[in-house]
N, C-alpha and C positions, 0 to 999 in steps of 0.2 A: 256528877254527870259524865265524868271522864271514864271511859271504859277501855281497859287493856285488851290486847288480842286474846289473852287467856280467858278473860271474862266473856268476851264475844264468843269464843269457842264453847264455853260453858252454856251460854244462852242458846247457841245454835244446837247443841246436843239436847238441851231441855226441850227446844221446839220440835226436834225430831221425835222425841218420846211422846210429845203431845199430839203430833200428827198420827202416830201409830194408835193412840187412844181413840182419836176421832174416826179412824178408818175401821176400827173393830166394832162389830155389832154388840159385843159384850160391854164395852166401856164408852160407847159414843154418847149415851144419854148424859153421862157425868162429865164428858170432855169439854174443856173450855174452847178448844180449837175444833170446830164442828166438822170440818172436812166433808162438805156437802157434795154429793154426786150431782153432776149437771146434766147427765145424759147426752153430752156432746162427745161423740166417739172418735172424731177425726178432725185433724186440722186441714186447712185447704191444700189441694194438690195442684191447683191451676186450671182444672177442667170445669170449675163451677161457672154457671151462667144463669141469667134470668133477671127479672125486674121485681123489686121488693119495696114494700113500705116498711119504715122502721120508726119506733117511738123510743125516746131516750129520757127516762124519768129517774132523777136521783139527786137533784140539787134544787136551788131556788127557782130554776127555770127548767123547761123541758123542750125537747126538739122533736119535730116531725120531719121525716126525710123520705125521699124517693131515691132508691139506689139501683143503678143498672150495672150488672156484673157481666163483663165480656170474657169469654173462655180464652185461657192461655196467655193472658196479659196481666201483669201486676198493676198495683195501684199507681205507681210512679209512671208506668208506660201508658196510662190512660185506660187501664182495664176496668176501672170503676168510675162511673159518672154519678154525681150526687147533687141533688137539690135539697135544700133544707130551710127550715124556718124555725126560729126560737120563739117560744111563748112564755110569758112570765106566769108564775104561780102566786096568787095573792097570799099574803102571810096568814090570813085567817083560815085558808084551806089546809095549811100544814098542821093546824090544830083542829080541823073540822072533821066532818064525816067522810068516810071512804067513798061513798056513792057520789058525793059532790065533787071530789077530786077527779074521779074517773069520768064524770059527766063533762068536766072542763077538758079533759084529754080527748074525749070523743068529739066535742064541738070543735076543738082545734084541729083535729085530724080531718074533719069534714071541710073546714075552712081551707086547709092546705090543699086538699084534693080538688076543690073547686077553683082555687087560685091557679093551680098548675094544670088545669083542664084534664084531670085524671077521671076517667069514666067511672061514675059511681055505680053503674049497673053491672060492670064486669067484676068478677071475683079477683081480689088482690091478696097475695100472701103477705103477712105482716109479722114482724119480729119486735119483741119488746125488750129493751135493755132496762133492767130494774135493779138499781144499785143498793139493794137491801137483802139481808139474809133470808133465803127461802129454802124450804125442803121440797125437792122435786122427786116425783115418782116417774116422770117422763119429761120429755123435752118441752111439751106444751102444757105443763101444769106446774104450779108452785105455790106452796103454802107459806105465807109470811110468818117468819119466826119472831122477829121484833124489828121495830123501827130503829134507825140510827141517825147520825148527823142531827139536824134540828127538826126532823119529822116526828109528829106525835098524832097522826091521824087516828081518829077514834073508830072503834068497832071493826077493825080490819085484821088485827093479829089473829093468826090461826085460819084465815080465809084464803081461798084460791085466787091469786092475783089475776091469772089468765081468765078465769070464769067471770070475774068482776069486769074486766076489760071487754070481754065478749058481750056481756049484757049491755054495756054502755054503747058499744059501736054497732050493735045489731040494728039500731034504729036508723034506717036510711042509707046504710053502706053495706056493700057485699065484701066483707073483709074476713079472711081466714087467719086467725092467730096461730102460727105454726111453732113459735119458739119463744120461750122466756129465758133471757140471758142476763147473767150478772155483768156489770160493766167491766170487771176484770177479765172475764172469759171473752167478752167482746173485743177487748184490747188485744188479747193473745191471737184471736182469730183475724183481726185486721192486719196485724203484723205478719201472721202466718201466711197470708195471701201473697205477701212480698218475699218472705224468707221461710223456706220449708223447714229450717232448723228451729223455728220458733215453737217452743212447747211450754213456755211459762208466760203468764200475764201478771203484770205488777201495776198497782195503782198507788201513787203517793200524791194525794191531793187533799181535798177537804177531809176525806177519810182515807183509809189505807186497806189494801187487801192483796192477796196473791192467789193465783190458780196455776195448775200444772197438769200435764197428762200423766195419769197414774195407771199402772197395770191393773186390769180388771180383777185379776186374781186376789188383789189386796183390798178391793172395795167390798167389804162385807155387806154393806147396806143395799147392794144391788145384786140380783141373781145373775149367775153366769161368771165365767172366768176367762172368756176369750176376748182378746183385744185390749183396748185401752179406753179410759174415760177421763175427761177433764174433771178434776176435783177443785171445787171452790173452797179454799182453806178457811175463809172467814177469820184470818189471823188477827184481826183487831181485838178478838176476845182472848188472845194469848195473855196469860197472867191473871185472868179473872178468878182462878182457883188458887192464887198465891204463888204461882211458879216464878214470878218475877219479884217477889218480896225483897230479895237481897239487893235489888237494883233500883227500887223505887225511892224517890226523894220526897221530902216534905212538900216541895212545890207540886209534885205529881199528885200527892194526896189532896192538896188544896184544890187543884184543878178538878179532880174526880168528885170531891165533895160538892163543888159548885155546879156540876154538870146536870143534865136532864136525866142521866142514868147512872147514879153512883154505884161503884162496884162492878160496872160493866165496861167492856171495851178498853181495858187497861193499856194494852199495847198501842192501840190506836191513839189514846190520849198522850202517850209518850212520843208519838211519831208524826201524827198527821197535821195537816195545815189548819184544821179547825182549832187546834190547841197550842201550836208552837208560839204564836204571838202572845197568848195568855201566859205561857210558862215564862217567856222573857219578861213580861210585865211584873210577874210575881217576884222574880229574882231582883229586878231593878228596884221594886218597891221595898223589899227587905233590906237591900244595901243602902237605900236612901234613909230608911228608918234607923239604920245603924250608924248613920253619919258618914258612910263611905262614898256617897254620891251627893251632888248638888248641895254640899255643905249642910246635909241633913234635912233639906227642905223637901216636903212631900206635897205635891199639888193634888187638888180634888180629882183632876183628870187621871192622874197616875193611880189613884185609889179605885178608879172605876173599872169594872170588868169589861174586857173587850176593847180597850182603848189602844192597844198595840196589836196590829194584825200581822198575820204571817207574811203578807205582801210587804209590809214595812220591814219585817225581819230580813227578807230577801234584799230589800233596797239598802239596808244597813251594810250588807256584805258585798255590795258591788265593788269591783276591783278598784276603780278610780274614784268614784263619787261616794263611796260608802260612808266616809266620815262626814261629808257634807250632808248626805241624806240623814244620817243619824242626828246631827245637830238640828236639822229642820223638823224631824219627827219629835224630838224631845221638846223643842220650842213650842210645837203645836199642842203639847201637853202642859203648857203653862210653866215650863221649867226653864232655868237659865243655866245650861250646861257649860262647864269649862271644857277645854280641849282634852284634858285627862278624863273627864266624865264621858265624853264622846268615845274615846278609845276604849274605856271600860265597858260601856254599854254595847259597843260593837263586838267586843270580845265575848260578852254574855250571849249575844245572838249567835256567834260562831259556835260556842260550846253547846248551846241548846240544839241548833240545827245539825251540828256534827254528831251529837248523840243520836238524833233521829236517823241519819244516814247509816250510822254504825249498827243500830238495832235492825234496820231494814236489811243491811248486808248480812247480819247473823241469821235472820230468818230465811233470806234467799239462799244462803250457803247450805242451810239444812235441806231445803227443797232440792237444790242441785245435787247434793250428796245422795239424796234418796233416789233421784232419777238415775244417777250413775250406778248405784248399787242395784237398782231394779234391772238395769241393762247389763250388769256384770262387766262393766268397762273399767279399764285402767285410767283412761282419759276420756273426757266428755266434751264434745263440741255442741254448743247449744246457744240459742238466741232467746233473749228475754224481751218481750214486748212491753213497753212502759207508757203510761199516761198519768195525768194528774198535774195540777197547777204547781205544786211544790217542786216536782221534778222538772217541769217545763220552765218555770220562771225564776227559781232560785239560782243565782249565778254559779255557786260552788257545789251545789248538791249532787248533780250527776257524777262529776269527777271524783268526789269523795266516795260515793257509793261504789263506783266501778273499782276504784283502787283497793278498797277494803275487801270486796268480794274476791278479787283476784289474789289478794294476800291470804285470805282464809282458805281458798281452794286453788292452789297453784296448778293442780293437775287438770283443771277445767278451763277450756277455751270459751269464754263467755262473751257474747256480743249483745249489746243493748241497742234496741231499735225503738225510737220514739214513734208513738202512734199519732201521726199528724192529723189523721181524720177522726180521732177519738173513738169512742166505743160504739158509736151509732152504726158505722159501716160494719163493725164486727157482728152486730146482731143480724144484719142482712147476710153476712158471710156464714153464720151458723145455720141460717135457714137454707142458704144455697148449698152448703155441705150436706145438710140433712136431705135435701132434695136429690143431690148427686148420689148419696148413699142409697136412698130409696130406689132411684132409677137403676143404679148398679145392682141392687139386690134383686129387682124384678128381672133384669136381663140374665143375671147369673142363675136365678131360679129356673128361668125358661130353658136354659141350656142343660141344666142338671135334671130337669123333670124326667127325661127319658130313662135315667138310671133308677128312678124310684118306682119299684114294682108294687102293684096292688096285690091283695090277697087273691083276687080273681086271676090275675096274670100268673101268679105262682102256682095256683091250682092247675092252670092250663099247662104250665111247664111240667108239673108232676104227671099229668095225663099224657103229655107228649113223650116223656121219658118211659112211662109204663108201656105205651104202645110200641116204642122202640125196643124195649126189653123183650116183649113178646114176639115181635116180628123177627128180631135177631136170632131168637131160639128156634123159630120155625124153619127158616130157610136162609142159607148162606147168601150174603150179598143183598138181602131184602131190606136191610135197615142200616142207618148210619151208626147205630149202636151195634158193634160187631159181635158181641156175646161169644167170645172165644173160649172153648173148653181148655182147662188147664191140666186135666188129668190128675189133679190133686183130689183124692176121693175121701180123705178123712183128715181130721185135725189131730194134733198131738194129744196123748193121754197122760203126759207128765212122767212117763216111765222110760223115756228115751235115754240112752247112754252111749258113750263112745266119742271118738274124735272125728270131726268132719271139717272139710274145707268149704268156705263160702266165698264166691266171687260176685261182686256187685258192680254192674255198669249201668248208669242211668243218667248221668249228667256230665259235667266237665271233669269229674273225678272217678277213679276206679279204686275199689276197696277190696282187699284180700283179708279174709278172716280165718282164724283157726278157732273152732268152737268145740268145747268139751262139755258133754252132758254127763251128769253124775247122779245116779239113782240113789235117793235116800240121804243125800248130803246137802248142806247149805253152804254157799249158794248152789243151786242145782246146775248152774251153767257158768262157764268161764269163757271169756272172749279175749283173743289177742288179734290185733289188726294193724295194718298199715294202709295209708291212703296215698295214691299216686295220681298225678295230673295227666289228663289227656290233652295234649297240645292241640290247638286249633287246626294246624296243618294235618294232624293225624285224623281228627274228626271228619275232615273234608277231603281226605286222600283216598287211597285204595283200601278195599276191605282187607286185603292181605296185610298191608302195613298196620291197620288197626289191630288185627288179631295178633300179629307178631309183637306189637307193643304191649298188648295185654299179657302175653306169655312172658315177655321180659319182666314185667312187674311181678307175676306169679313166681318166677324163678328167684327173683330177689327176695321175696317174702319167705319162700321155703328155705333159702340159704340162711336168712336172718333167724328163722326159728329152728334151724338144724334138722329139718325133716325132708330133705331133698330126695332121700333114698326110700321114702315110705310112700306106697301107693294108697292115697287116702280117697274115700268117697267124697265127691264134691257136688255142691249145688250151685247153679249159675243163675243169679238174679239178673235178668236182662229186661230193662224197663222200657221196652218198645213193643209195639203191637206185633205179636207173632201168632201164626196159625199153627197150633200144635196137633200132631196126630198121635203123640205118645208123650209120656212125662219127660223123656229126654230127647225129644225131637220137636223142633219148631222152625217154621219158615218165617223170616222177617217180612211183614206185610209192607211196612213203610217206616222210614226214619222220622223221628221228631226231635224236638229240643236242640235244633241246630246241627245235628249229625247229617252228613251227606256222603259217607264213605261208599265208594262205587263197588259194584259186583257183590252186593249183600242182599238187597231186596229180592225176595223170591228164593233165597237160599237157606239151608238149614244152618243156623248159627252155631249149634252144638258141633256139627261136623266141621265147620270152619275153625272152631277152637281146637278140636282134636287134631286137625291137620297142622295147625300152627305149633302145637305141642310136639308133634312128630318132627316138624322142621327143626325145632330147637334141639330135640334129642338129648335132653338133660334130665328129664323127670317124666313121670307118667301120673295121670289122674284117672279115677273112676268117676266120670261125670254122670251122675245118676238122675239129675233133675234140672230142667230149665224152667225157671219161674219168673213171673212178673213181680216187680217190687211191691205191688198192691197185695198179691197173694202172700208174699213173704211177710208183709206187715201183719196180715190176718193171722198167719201161722205163729208168728212171734208172740202176738197178744193172746192167742188161743192157748199157748203153753202156760200162761198165767191165769186165764179165765176161760173155762170150758164153754161158756155161753157165747164166746166170740166166734161169729160165723160170717162176719163182713169185714172187709179191709178197705180203707179209704186213704188215698193220697191226696193231699192238698198242699202242693209246694210249687216247684218249678213247673210241673205238669199236674194234672189231676186225673184220677181214675178210681174205679171201685170194682171190687170183686165180692162174690157172696156164694154160699153153699146152696146150690139149686137141687131140687128133688129130681131123682132119676126114675124112669120106668123099669130099668134093668133090675132083675131080682138080685144079682150079685153085687151090683154097685148101687147103693141107695141114694148117695149124694155125690155131686161133683162141684168143685169150685169153678165158677164162671168168671172169667175176666171180661167185664162189660166193655172196656174201652169207651166209656161213656163220654169222653172228651169230644167224640165225633158227633154227638147229638147236635142237630142243627145244620150239619153239612148238606142236608137235603132241603134246606130252606124252612124247616119246621119251627125255627126260632126267630124267623125274620121279624116277627111282631115285637120283639124286645131288643133286637140289634140296633145300636145307634150309629150315627155317622162317624163317631169317634172310634168305634171298634175296628181293629186291624183286620186284614182279610181272613185270618184264621178264626173261625167261629168260636173256637175254644178260648179265645181271648177273654170272653166274658167272665170266666171264673178260674183262670189259670194264672199262677204267680208269675210265669215267664212274661206275660203280656199286660198285667194290670198296670205296672209302671208306665208302659208305653201308652196305654189308654189314657192315663192321667196326663202324660205329656201332651197328647193330642188335644185334650180339653184345655190345658193351660195355654197352649199355643193359640187356640181359637179365642179364648178369653182375652189374651194379650192383644191379638189382632183387632179385637173389638174394643180395645181401650179400657177393658175392665180389670186388667192386671198389669203390674210392673210399669205403670204409666204409659202403656201401649208400646213399650220398647221391646221389640222382638229381637232377642240376642242370638248370637250364633249357637251357643250351647242349647238353647231351647229348640232350635231347628234340628238338632242332632238326634236321630232315632236311638233309643236305648240308653240315653243319658240318665233318665229317671228310673232307677232300679226299683223293683218291688220292695226291697228292704226299706226304702225310704218311706213307704206307706206305713209300715209297722212303726218306724221311729216317729214319724210326724203325728200319727194317731195316738201315741202313747198318752195316757191320762196324766202322767207325771211330767210331761215335756212342756215347758213354758214356750210361749210364742217366740221369745228371744232365741231359743234353741232351734225352733223351726226356721227362723230367719237365718241362723247360722248354717243349717243344712242347705238351704236354698243358695246362700252366698257361696258355699262350697261348690255348687253347680254353676256358678257364674251368674246367678239370678239375684239382683239387688232388690230386695223386697222391703215394703213397709209393713207395719203391724197389720194393717187392713189386708194387704196382699196375703200375709201368712194365714189369716183366718180363712180366706177363700181357698187357698191351696189345701189347707187342712180339710175343709168341707168337700172339696173335689175328691181327695183321697178317701174320705169317709163314704161318699155315695158309691164310688167305684168298688171299694172293697166290700161294702155291705151288699151290693147287688151280687157279687161273686159268692159270698157266703149264703145268701138266700137261694141262689140257683143250686148250690151244692145241697142245701137243706131240702129243696123241692125234689131233687133227684134221689136223695136218701129216703124221703118219705115214700116215693114210688117203689123203691126196693123193699123196704121193710113191710109195706102193705102187701106187696106181692108174696113175700115169704109167709106172712100171716095167713093170707088166703090160700096159698099152696098147701098149708098144713091144716086148713079148716079150723083155725082158731079165732075166738072172739077177741082175745088179747094176746099180745106177743111181748115177751121180755127178751131182749137180745143185746149183745155187746158188739160194738164196732171198734176194731183196732185201727188207730189213726197215726199217720206219719206225714211229714212235710212241714217246711218252714212256715208256710202261710198259716197253717193251723196252730202250730206250736208257738210261733213268735209274734204273730199279729195280735194286738191287745184285745180286739173285739170279734175277730173272724169266728172263733170257735163258739162264742156265745150266741151270735146271730144264727149260725148254722144249726145249733142245737134247738134254739127257739123255733126256727122255721120248720124243722122236722117234727117237732112236738105239735105245732099248730096244724100241720097238714096231714099228720098221721096220728090222730088222738088215741087210737086203740093200741098203739105200740109204745112201750117204755124202752127207750133206746139209751144205752149207756156207752159213752165214748171213752175208750181207753188208749191214751197216747202210747205209742211204741217207744220204749226206752232204748232198745238196741237195734231198731231198724229192721229192714228186710233181710240183711245179711244173716242174722240169727234164724230168720224164717226159712231161708234157703237151706241152712244146715238141718233144720227140723224136718223139712220136706224130704231131704235126703235120708235122714234117720228113719222117718215113717215109711218111706219106700223100701229101704233095706230091711226093716223089721217085717214088712209085708212079704217080701221075697223069702226071708228066712222061715216065716210061718208056712208059706206055700211049699217050700222044700221039705219042711218037717212033715206036713200032711202027705206029701208024695212018698 
């Protein structure tokens, strides 16, 4: 029975492997350690409150309790008030029918309620602590797998325990059974109300068991992978499959053979209070038979099963009175022990109980190691809530257990908290937590409801967009959708060739590209580029400073490429609303995306660039085209796919362009830059705008603002006590801290909640697993709405093109660019699905732009120069 640290580590590793078997749906049926999901998703956070009834059934007696939980106060500070009464269970009922047992429970509950003047007419929430293995499909349901301890109630195995209780209490009492809880889980929850680090429950009493908070992604038996769930290990069955064969003694085999359930609960029979006394008796009996004790005398009492109890084992090991107690116990067994006999028997008790604490330490070390690995931590701070008579009454047991656990896991800081109030309060706490989560769920849902758009709302958005498109085409200034002509009248035919310069300004960076198109060669185009930063002071300084900075960047690039003395045709991608009167002429309508450079709005930006080049007086460019980034994206993709006649940007900003039919005989089509981000500026989208949306209406579907919308929602939820324990931190108050890129990261299907917590902690937001789930959900509804709105707008455009051309069905390609579309894990899918549902007569293919709008600017320049050459040839 003496186990070395190496043996304990081996047992711990074996138990870890058994845990994995139990968690896996493929191997659970054959697993000895059942790892039962409890459907308890959270430990207490301190905001729980309410009045609850509780029943505690698991031993020779059961308890009925009334528990009052006060918000924000621990058990020690009087946060829990409890009245209880214990009722005996006649021994014949432990072997009788299940209905009779629950009738007794029901009668005792009614007696308690009448004695405590609890209104029988009023509905009362009730929780049941049931200390036997149950398979649960939800918190208020549990099918009994098997009885343990000394229970052998007939006709109950495989039945729903909660249903049986409901049928029994329905007669004369208005009680709602809300939770079925294992005593181990209840212990964890009781201690968790006092210590937020408590994520493990441990029972070492008549029986033994452990539970802990497991990551949902590892619990195969329950759908969903978000958050955590308490798993009831039922570790008493460890070894039932032979996993402990190398460590079982003849004494263990004798105890097992004489038990009510031979071959079952092997670990429990080596560890728990129901069997420790019997193990000591068998060792003493064998030694006496061998003449090593009592001069070989064996009394009838010593031969009788159960004559040494675990309580007596504890008494033998008392620090001062242990030997005296040992002598008295042996004398009561009709033995006449010598002083040496007493020392030997005390030593036997020590070895048996020490093995028990060692085995529990090995199992507990496996659980703590699993938690540490789940959370990817180098060190772990955790609290274990403990209950059970062996742990409470044995004078040496707790100290031995603590010492061995810390020796096996030196990198874990483990605190053990004794559950003074037992498992009964824990059942009420589970119910209180469930009610808190349900209330929290309702309040979160209420706040997020405004982001969830119905199909009718999306059809209305589509109709609003369509009306805006038509109005914008008919009369300047009559629509929030500007519908700006781009003077791009054809898409590439793939035969473009030559060298072109492309300039791209649209965000905090400025890009200069040299693009070479080669007819008949692969690859058909080559790009060389450099990216330059636009400092904040330049973005918000004077227009002259901005364009001088741009020219400095161009000069550097030309120098870098060795082409400063060559006058190249250039296209200028300028991703801000411009009113164009020609392909190379455009008046800036208004700055967006944080730009505020003065003396630019209302001016021709091409002229401003040409003037800056003249001021520099180092090189010259043939600026042939001014284009929007959306048009550039369309042209870049049209070079690869001739069916591409729409460009879409879904990134920092959002916009769409498309090829509109023209009445002019010479010009059949022209690309229209819709500037659709302005939809709603006239109040036409007020029916879907929420109180969280920032002033710019475009925030509802633009990457620049989605993160800020999420921050506003998180701030409101925190102020309402629904997130971060109601702690409104300074970072959370800071606009812009929650960048849109975090939505893409947080919503990634491959990102565990632990990593979500890491992102939030990087923002100064200390979150729990439950917080992380809510944050992820907020990100999802905000980004989904954005994608749906883009999809509704797209549906309006493709249906317009189809109707313009008099077609029943339209096949068309959309060239797409932007970080939101490309990097967000779900945005593109939701956008495509929404467009498909709202425009069923159109087959829309989305083609991501690999080389962005810069290549498109070069293509527009190439197409324009080719057109000029053709006109010159005709002339």
